C-alpha positions, 0 to 999 in steps of 0.5 A, spaced: 670 256 599 677 256 597 682 250 596 689 251 598 694 246 595 700 246 600 707 243 601 713 244 605 720 243 605 723 242 612 730 241 616 729 234 616 723 229 619 725 228 626 721 231 632 726 237 632 726 239 625 722 245 622 719 248 616 724 252 611 719 253 605 712 254 605 708 254 598 701 254 597 696 255 591 689 258 592 684 255 588 676 256 587 671 251 586 672 251 579 679 249 581 682 255 577 688 258 581 687 265 584 693 266 588 700 263 588 704 264 595 712 261 596 717 263 601 723 261 605 724 261 612 730 261 617 728 256 623 733 257 627 736 250 626 741 247 621 738 243 615 740 236 615 744 233 609 739 228 608 734 234 607 738 238 603 739 232 598 732 232 597 730 239 596 737 242 595 735 248 600 742 250 603 743 253 610 746 259 606 740 260 602 736 261 608 740 265 613 738 272 612 730 270 612 725 271 617 722 266 621 716 263 618 711 266 622 713 273 620 712 272 613 707 274 609 705 267 606 704 264 613 700 270 615 696 269 609 695 262 610 692 264 617 687 268 614 685 262 610 685 258 616 677 256 616 673 250 616 669 253 610 676 252 606 679 245 604 687 244 604 690 239 599 696 236 601 700 229 599 701 225 606 697 231 610 699 228 617 706 230 616 705 237 613 700 239 618 704 237 624 710 241 622 705 247 621 703 246 628 710 246 631 710 253 628 704 255 632 699 254 626 692 250 629 689 248 622 681 248 622 681 246 614 677 240 611 683 236 609 684 232 602 690 227 603 692 225 595 696 220 598 690 216 601 686 218 595 691 215 590 691 208 595 683 208 594 683 209 587 689 206 584 690 199 587 697 196 586 701 202 584 706 207 587 703 213 591 709 218 591 707 225 588 714 225 584 712 218 581 705 220 579 707 226 576 710 222 571 706 216 571 699 220 570 703 225 565 702 231 570 709 234 568 706 235 561 702 241 563 707 244 568 710 249 563 703 252 561 702 254 568 709 256 569 708 261 563 701 263 565 703 265 572 711 267 571 713 262 576 719 257 576 719 251 579 724 245 581 722 238 582 722 236 590 722 244 592 715 246 595 713 250 590 714 245 584 710 240 588 704 244 589 704 245 582 704 238 581 699 237 587 694 242 583 694 238 577 693 231 581 687 234 584 684 236 577 686 229 575 683 226 580 676 230 580 676 229 572 678 222 571 674 219 577 668 223 577 669 226 584 667 232 587 671 236 592 666 234 598 667 226 595 675 227 596 674 230 603 670 224 605 674 219 602 680 222 605 677 220 612 675 213 610 680 207 612 684 204 606 682 197 604 689 193 603 689 186 600 696 185 601 701 187 606 706 192 603 711 191 609 714 187 614 715 179 614 710 178 609 711 184 604 707 183 598 703 177 600 695 177 600 693 178 607 687 173 606 693 168 605 696 170 611 690 169 616 690 162 614 697 160 614 700 164 620 694 166 624 699 167 630 703 173 626 696 176 625 695 176 632 701 179 634 700 184 628 693 186 632 697 187 639 701 192 636 699 199 639 702 203 633 699 199 628 697 203 622 690 204 622 689 202 615 693 195 616 688 194 622 682 195 618 684 191 612 686 185 617 679 186 621 675 186 614 679 180 611 678 176 618 670 178 618 670 175 611 674 169 612 671 162 610 676 158 611 679 156 618 686 158 620 691 153 620 695 153 627 701 149 627 706 148 633 712 152 632 717 148 637 717 141 640 717 134 637 711 136 633 714 142 630 710 144 623 704 140 624 697 142 625 694 141 632 688 137 629 693 132 626 697 132 633 690 131 636 689 125 632 696 121 634 697 124 641 692 127 644 696 127 651 701 131 648 696 136 646 693 137 653 700 137 656 702 143 651 695 147 652 697 147 660 705 148 659 707 151 652 707 158 651 702 160 645 698 165 642 691 166 645 688 164 638 692 157 638 690 156 646 683 157 644 683 152 638 686 147 642 681 148 648 676 147 643 679 140 641 680 138 648 673 139 650 670 136 644 
């Protein structure tokens, strides 16, 4: 088994964007570096200024470079492309999709360190550069550069794969995880306790299940909802031991619980059930009250 620590830099992150730098390390089972590969490539389209501001690669730097598929680095990656080998990427979906645009169909087993960090280090930040410093990985970069006679820069692909290799070693050592366990953990849904974007950013999912079940129903109806967010919502729903609080959002009883409205104006509740637009959950709850 070979372990390929991989990163790319691109012309941007749009559908039409492509790879301009491909870098990877090849490690053995003992996480020792055996090979280092790095190349620039000409994608045939200009680099966006936003991308340049991140990786500092300009159009002039790649104008005389070959297309990626003609580079020795790409050819070596294809030789390693086997289910017996493991590729380690930070936010793997992006880089693997970029490789597919270059005609590369990955067969590797995958370790996504972005997902691994979410599993193992709660309430943190998960960018590679943040953890480069937060976990002290930068302190070991100089030794690698001197040993293998390479020069790296933050945010370019070669610099990132060095940090990524150190991150893999850190995760294996500090959390007592094998490579196989990290592969399985990558596949496992991430369980969140809080929302990290949207209307209720940084609020506990369980609290929102109770105080705004209509919002939860809306979230679950989204076809593009992040699978980890969906998994987390459904997990907390299954373990919820308090009734959700359905409230009227409009009308003369705006803000009141439907149970309280039932006690003072059951006719209004019946009218609302048949005439008002509301969530499925709220309609079901009102129906239960009316039938009882």
